[in-house]
C-alpha positions, 0 to 999 in steps of 0.5 A: 607675843610669839602666838601673836607674831606666829598668827601674824606671819601666817596671815601674811604668808597666806595673802603672799600665797594668794597673790602668787597663785593669782600672778601664777594664773596669769602666767599659766594663761600666757603658757597655755596661750603659747602652747595653743591651749586656748580653753585653759587660757580663756579660763585662767585670764578671765579668773585674773581679769575679776580677781581683786589682786589683778584685775587692775594690772595692765599686764592681765588685760594685755594677755587677756586681749591676746587670748581672745585675739587667738580665739577669734583667729581660731574661729575664722579658720575652715575647721576650728579647734575651739568652735563656739568657745567665745562667739563674742571674742571681738568684743571681749579682745576690743574691751580688753585691749582698751582697759589695757591702754587705760591702765598701761601708765608705766614703762612707757606703755610696753603693753599697749605697744604690743597690742598692735595685732590685736587691734588689727585683728579686731578691727578686721573683724569689726569692719566686716561686721559693719559691712554685713550689717549695712548690707542687711540695712541695719544702719544704726548698728552698722554705724556704731560698729564701723566706728569702733572699727575705726578706733581700733585701726587707729589705735593700731597705727592702720590709718588707711583701714581706720578711714575706710571704717569711718567711711562705712560709718558715714555712708551707714549715717546717710542711709540712716538720714542721721545728719549729726553723724554724717558731718561728724564721720565725713568732716573727719574724713575731709580733715584726713584729706580724703579723695572720696567723692561721696564724702564731699557731695554728701556733706556739701548737701547737707549744709546747702539743705541747712542753708549754711552756704558758707560751710558747703562753700568750705566743703567745696573748696577742700574738695578741690584742695584735697583732689587736684584736677578733679573735674568733680571738685570744680563742678561742686565748686561751681555749685558753691559759687552760684549759692553765693550768687557769684555767677562769674566765678561759677561759670569759671569753675564749670569751663575748668571742669569742662577744659579738664574732661575735653578729651574724654569721649564718655565724661565730656558729653555728661559733664556738658549736661551737668553744666547745663543744669547748674546754668539753668539755676542762673537763668542762663537759659541760652547757655544751658541749651548750648550745653545740652546741644553740644552733648546731643551732638557729641552723643545723641542716644542719651537720657540726660541730654534729650530730657534737659532739652525737653525739660527747657521747651516744656518750661518755656511753654509753661512760661508762655501760658502763665504770662497769657492773660485772661481773655477780655471778650470786650478787649480784642487786644488781650484775645489776640495776645492770649491766642499768640502766647498760647500758640507759642506755648504749643509750638514749645510743647511740640519741640518738647515732645521731640526730646522727651520721646528720645529720653524715653526711648533710650530707657526702654532700650536699656537691658533689663537690670540695675541701670534700668531699675535706677532710671524708673524715677527719670522714666516717670518724670519724662512720661508726666511731662509728655502726658501733659505735652501730648495734650496741649498739642491735641494728641489726646490718644497719646497723652492718655497712653503716656498717663496710663503708663506712668500710672502703671509704673507707680503701682509696680 
């Protein structure tokens, strides 16, 4: 019995020593962390994280997240002391923090409360990584990393930073043409009452493309509620009403947007053109033309107003040609009507040319750079329209030159 009892005690003591050794390993990691001995702290805490006795302890994962976060802070120094110690420090700190949070069910989550600095450090790293991936056009991965950054910031109580990370995730979804995630991230931001224009415009256009007019209208309504006195919100709301065929309400929103910007010499002329484009959707061509003309009166040198007017005259010319009957050699009335409509079309083409030439001239006079590059599609549209208009007024050399320039643009 004594022998058996001694064996039993010996086994018990061995187990106790083993448990104490592992607990001491966590404590040693803590002490080494405080002394800045990160290599030793990492070795000790990694061992504790896989040991049966300590792997399910929130304290282990709490200190593991702190160790890796500190390795990350060291790595970000100009001359890191522990260069290359843990290249994946952010991922390790992230996973450790989440594991700590999962296991921290006692004492009102005392360990989780101490993770704020870890969440902030890791969130910052993930956010910067997401921006880098986005700039490298690795949109799918950028979206995932930005989403994790948002999660880290939210866990650390940094709502504003979380929103910025979520915005990057949403923009990545846009670039990746991932409709489901555009709606996921941007709807979350809309519920947080963000003031970011692209959140609302992208969401609106997604729902519009899906034919979900009611949801598009909800987006526009939220935009107006969340960003008071924002003319862009009223303009989007106007488009929403027009999609619902509520023309009067749409025009009311257009006028509200114009009223908000009437004293801005830079915004008002451009907004007049946007309003004109919306009015064209309602077939209010006279109203649209009046808005374009008012814009050009205030700002003669611009692309939008000149192209808008040129486009309207061009389309009127096309309407005349399409409505002209096929001349019947045995019916003088059809011959006269066809001739009349063709002459009217020719007159409209001539008026279109005046404005389209000014639109092209505006782009040609832009300094070389990003803005001129961004105007290439507009330049192509204007040249293509000019080529047809020139031909219709029998300016064949000009038509050929415009066509050649358009084709050359496509090859660049």
